[in-house]
C-alpha positions in Angstrom: -84.5 -77.6 -82.6 -82.4 -74.7 -82.7 -83.5 -71.9 -84.9 -87.3 -73.0 -84.9 -89.7 -70.2 -84.3 -91.2 -71.4 -81.0 -93.3 -68.3 -79.7 -94.5 -64.9 -80.3 -96.0 -62.0 -78.6 -98.7 -59.6 -79.2 -98.5 -56.3 -77.5 -101.9 -54.5 -77.0 -103.4 -51.2 -75.7 -106.5 -53.3 -74.7 -105.6 -57.0 -74.0 -109.1 -58.3 -73.7 -110.1 -56.4 -77.0 -107.0 -58.1 -78.7 -107.9 -61.5 -77.3 -111.4 -61.2 -78.8 -110.0 -60.1 -82.0 -107.5 -63.0 -82.5 -109.8 -65.6 -81.0 -112.5 -64.5 -83.4 -110.1 -64.3 -86.4 -108.3 -67.6 -85.9 -110.0 -69.5 -83.3 -107.3 -69.4 -80.7 -108.2 -70.0 -77.1 -106.2 -67.9 -74.7 -105.5 -68.9 -71.1 -104.3 -66.4 -68.4 -101.0 -67.4 -66.8 -100.6 -67.1 -63.1 -98.5 -64.5 -61.7 -98.3 -60.8 -61.0 -98.0 -59.7 -64.7 -101.2 -60.3 -66.6 -100.1 -62.5 -69.5 -102.3 -64.9 -71.8 -101.1 -67.7 -73.9 -102.6 -69.6 -76.9 -101.5 -72.7 -78.6 -101.5 -71.9 -82.2 -100.5 -75.5 -83.3 -97.2 -77.3 -84.2 -95.8 -76.3 -81.0 -96.0 -72.7 -81.7 -97.4 -70.4 -78.8 -98.8 -66.9 -78.7 -98.4 -64.6 -75.8 -100.6 -61.6 -75.4 -100.2 -58.7 -72.9 -101.1 -55.1 -72.2 -98.3 -53.0 -72.9 -97.8 -49.3 -72.1 -95.0 -48.9 -74.6 -95.7 -47.3 -77.8 -94.0 -50.0 -79.7 -96.4 -52.4 -81.6 -95.9 -55.4 -83.8 -95.2 -58.9 -83.0 -91.9 -60.0 -81.2 -90.8 -63.4 -82.4 -88.8 -66.0 -80.4 -86.4 -68.6 -81.7 -85.3 -71.7 -80.1 -81.7 -72.1 -79.2 -79.6 -75.0 -77.6 -77.5 -72.7 -75.5 -78.8 -69.1 -74.7 -75.6 -67.8 -73.3 -73.6 -68.9 -76.5 -76.4 -67.4 -78.7 -76.0 -64.1 -77.0 -72.3 -64.1 -77.4 -73.0 -64.7 -81.0 -75.4 -61.9 -81.4 -72.8 -59.6 -80.0 -70.0 -61.0 -82.3 -72.4 -60.5 -85.2 -72.8 -56.8 -84.1 -76.4 -57.3 -83.0 -77.6 -56.1 -79.4 -78.1 -59.1 -77.0 -80.5 -58.5 -74.1 -80.4 -59.9 -70.5 -81.0 -63.3 -69.8 -84.4 -63.7 -67.9 -86.1 -66.8 -66.5 -89.6 -68.3 -67.3 -89.8 -70.3 -64.1 -89.8 -74.1 -64.7 -90.0 -73.5 -68.5 -86.8 -71.9 -69.7 -84.7 -68.7 -70.3 -85.1 -66.1 -72.8 -83.5 -62.9 -73.9 -84.8 -59.8 -76.0 -82.3 -58.8 -78.6 -82.1 -56.6 -81.7 -80.5 -57.5 -85.1 -78.2 -55.2 -87.1 -81.1 -53.7 -88.8 -83.1 -52.7 -85.6 -85.4 -55.5 -85.6 -86.4 -56.9 -82.2 -86.5 -60.6 -81.6 -86.3 -63.1 -78.8 -84.2 -66.2 -78.1 -85.4 -68.9 -75.9 -83.7 -71.9 -74.3 -85.9 -74.6 -72.9 -84.8 -75.5 -69.2 -87.1 -76.8 -66.6 -84.4 -75.7 -64.0 -85.2 -72.0 -64.7 -86.2 -70.2 -61.6 
């Protein structure tokens, strides 16, 4: 469903410490995803997933991702609404995402499910 919050990411200085915190607080079970970039995911219920990764960036806070039916059309709309659209990137065999910024400087992500993503 377009517009539904589908995923969020937690950026961490120490990913192991952060996993321990969130697992202990909310009972989430994290699984490390295969690939060259260390990334762990947890199912938080109702189809919402959490991603957690080590970030060298000074930026902190959660990054939320919203489902869209057509990522390219949504990126065009972000631009038309004077937000800043990001680059389209694949999540292999799952879908496509792009990081964006709204008119108030808030980062967010858009996500289109597509098993054909490579």
